[in-house]
C-alpha positions as a Markdown table, in Angstrom:
| # | Residue | x | y | z |
|---|---|---|---|---|
| 1 | Glu | -6.7 | -22.6 | 8.9 |
| 2 | Ile | -8.0 | -19.0 | 8.4 |
| 3 | Ile | -11.5 | -20.0 | 9.6 |
| 4 | Thr | -10.2 | -21.8 | 12.8 |
| 5 | Leu | -7.8 | -18.9 | 13.7 |
| 6 | Ser | -10.6 | -16.4 | 13.0 |
| 7 | Gln | -12.9 | -18.2 | 15.3 |
| 8 | Met | -10.3 | -18.4 | 18.1 |
| 9 | Leu | -9.6 | -14.7 | 17.7 |
| 10 | Lys | -13.3 | -13.9 | 18.1 |
| 11 | Lys | -13.6 | -16.1 | 21.1 |
| 12 | Ala | -10.5 | -14.5 | 22.7 |
| 13 | Asn | -12.0 | -11.1 | 22.1 |
| 14 | Lys | -15.2 | -12.2 | 23.8 |
| 15 | Glu | -13.2 | -13.4 | 26.8 |
| 16 | Ala | -11.4 | -10.1 | 27.0 |
| 17 | Gln | -14.7 | -8.2 | 27.0 |
| 18 | Leu | -15.5 | -9.8 | 30.4 |
| 19 | Phe | -13.0 | -7.3 | 31.8 |
| 20 | Ala | -14.3 | -4.2 | 30.0 |
| 21 | Asp | -15.4 | -2.7 | 33.4 |
| 22 | Val | -12.1 | -3.3 | 35.3 |
| 23 | Glu | -10.7 | -0.2 | 36.9 |
| 24 | Asp | -8.5 | 1.6 | 34.5 |
| 25 | Gly | -5.9 | 3.2 | 36.8 |
| 26 | Gly | -2.2 | 2.8 | 36.5 |
| 27 | Thr | 0.3 | 3.5 | 33.8 |
| 28 | Cys | -0.9 | 4.4 | 30.3 |
| 29 | Asn | 0.2 | 1.6 | 28.0 |
| 30 | Phe | 0.0 | -0.1 | 24.6 |
| 31 | Asp | -0.2 | -3.6 | 26.0 |
| 32 | Ser | -1.3 | -5.9 | 23.1 |
| 33 | Val | -1.6 | -9.4 | 21.9 |
| 34 | Val | 1.0 | -10.5 | 19.3 |
| 35 | Leu | 0.4 | -13.4 | 16.9 |
| 36 | Asn | 3.4 | -15.2 | 15.3 |
| 37 | Leu | 2.4 | -15.4 | 11.7 |
| 38 | Lys | 5.9 | -15.9 | 10.4 |
| 39 | Gly | 5.9 | -17.3 | 6.9 |
| 40 | Lys | 2.3 | -16.2 | 6.2 |
| 41 | Arg | 1.8 | -14.2 | 3.0 |
| 42 | Ser | 0.1 | -10.8 | 3.0 |
| 43 | Thr | -2.9 | -12.4 | 1.3 |
| 44 | Phe | -3.3 | -14.7 | 4.3 |
| 45 | Ile | -3.2 | -11.7 | 6.6 |
| 46 | Gln | -5.8 | -9.9 | 4.5 |
| 47 | Gln | -8.1 | -12.9 | 4.5 |
| 48 | Leu | -7.7 | -13.3 | 8.2 |
| 49 | Glu | -8.6 | -9.6 | 8.7 |
| 50 | Asn | -11.7 | -10.0 | 6.5 |
| 51 | Glu | -12.8 | -13.2 | 8.2 |
| 52 | Ser | -12.2 | -12.1 | 11.8 |
| 53 | Gly | -13.1 | -8.5 | 11.6 |
| 54 | Phe | -9.8 | -7.5 | 13.4 |
| 55 | Ser | -7.0 | -5.6 | 11.8 |
| 56 | Phe | -3.3 | -6.6 | 12.2 |
| 57 | Ser | -0.2 | -4.4 | 12.4 |
| 58 | Lys | 3.2 | -5.9 | 11.6 |
| 59 | Leu | 5.9 | -5.5 | 14.2 |
| 60 | Ser | 9.3 | -4.4 | 13.1 |
| 61 | Gly | 12.7 | -5.6 | 14.3 |
| 62 | Ser | 14.4 | -8.9 | 14.1 |
| 63 | Tyr | 13.2 | -10.1 | 17.5 |
| 64 | Trp | 9.5 | -9.8 | 16.4 |
| 65 | Ser | 10.0 | -11.2 | 12.9 |
| 66 | Gly | 6.7 | -12.6 | 11.9 |
| 67 | Gly | 4.8 | -10.9 | 14.7 |
| 68 | Tyr | 1.6 | -9.0 | 14.2 |
| 69 | Phe | -0.4 | -7.0 | 16.7 |
| 70 | Val | -4.0 | -8.0 | 16.9 |
| 71 | Asn | -6.1 | -4.9 | 17.2 |
| 72 | Phe | -8.8 | -6.4 | 19.5 |
| 73 | Ala | -11.6 | -4.3 | 20.8 |
| 74 | Val | -9.9 | -3.5 | 24.1 |
| 75 | Ser | -10.8 | -0.4 | 26.0 |
| 76 | Gly | -9.0 | 1.7 | 28.5 |
| 77 | Gln | -5.4 | 2.8 | 28.5 |
| 78 | Gly | -4.1 | 1.4 | 31.8 |
| 79 | Glu | -4.8 | -1.7 | 34.0 |
| 80 | Arg | -8.0 | -2.5 | 32.0 |
| 81 | Arg | -6.2 | -2.6 | 28.7 |
| 82 | Thr | -3.5 | -4.9 | 30.2 |
| 83 | Lys | -6.1 | -7.2 | 31.8 |
| 84 | Met | -8.1 | -7.5 | 28.5 |
| 85 | Ala | -5.0 | -8.1 | 26.4 |
| 86 | Glu | -3.6 | -10.7 | 28.8 |
| 87 | Thr | -6.9 | -12.5 | 29.0 |
| 88 | Ala | -7.1 | -12.7 | 25.2 |
| 89 | Cys | -3.5 | -13.9 | 24.9 |
| 90 | Lys | -4.0 | -16.5 | 27.6 |
| 91 | Phe | -7.1 | -17.9 | 25.8 |
| 92 | Leu | -5.3 | -18.1 | 22.5 |
| 93 | Lys | -2.3 | -19.9 | 24.1 |
| 94 | Glu | -4.5 | -22.3 | 25.9 |
| 95 | Asn | -6.0 | -23.2 | 22.5 |
| 96 | Gly | -2.8 | -23.8 | 20.8 |
| 97 | Ile | -2.3 | -20.5 | 19.0 |
| 98 | Asp | 1.2 | -19.1 | 18.9 |
| 99 | Ala | 0.5 | -15.8 | 20.8 |
| 100 | Ser | 2.5 | -13.6 | 23.2 |
| 101 | Met | 2.1 | -10.3 | 24.9 |
| 102 | Tyr | 3.7 | -7.0 | 23.9 |
| 103 | Tyr | 4.1 | -4.7 | 26.9 |
| 104 | Ala | 4.9 | -1.0 | 26.3 |
| 105 | Met | 4.4 | 2.0 | 28.7 |
| 106 | Asp | 3.5 | 5.3 | 27.2 |
């Protein structure tokens, strides 16, 4: 499971990189992909970080229980960041990964 998820994350990041040159105007934001890893132990998260090369940050609050930000290699702080994160999220969802978007303006 870790290997498959890691491979999907790497592919999603590669898809996001296709938009690394998108204009970066608009509102500064922290738009990010969130994975639902509810019920996964901290050792699973650590192994996934090691295998994928991405770090994960746990979200707090009952609504996001089990949610982890995926710290993809997105660039920019406006429209580019949004486009890259949405592209990665779409790829993951299309491939059966329980992912969603977190939108936050700065």
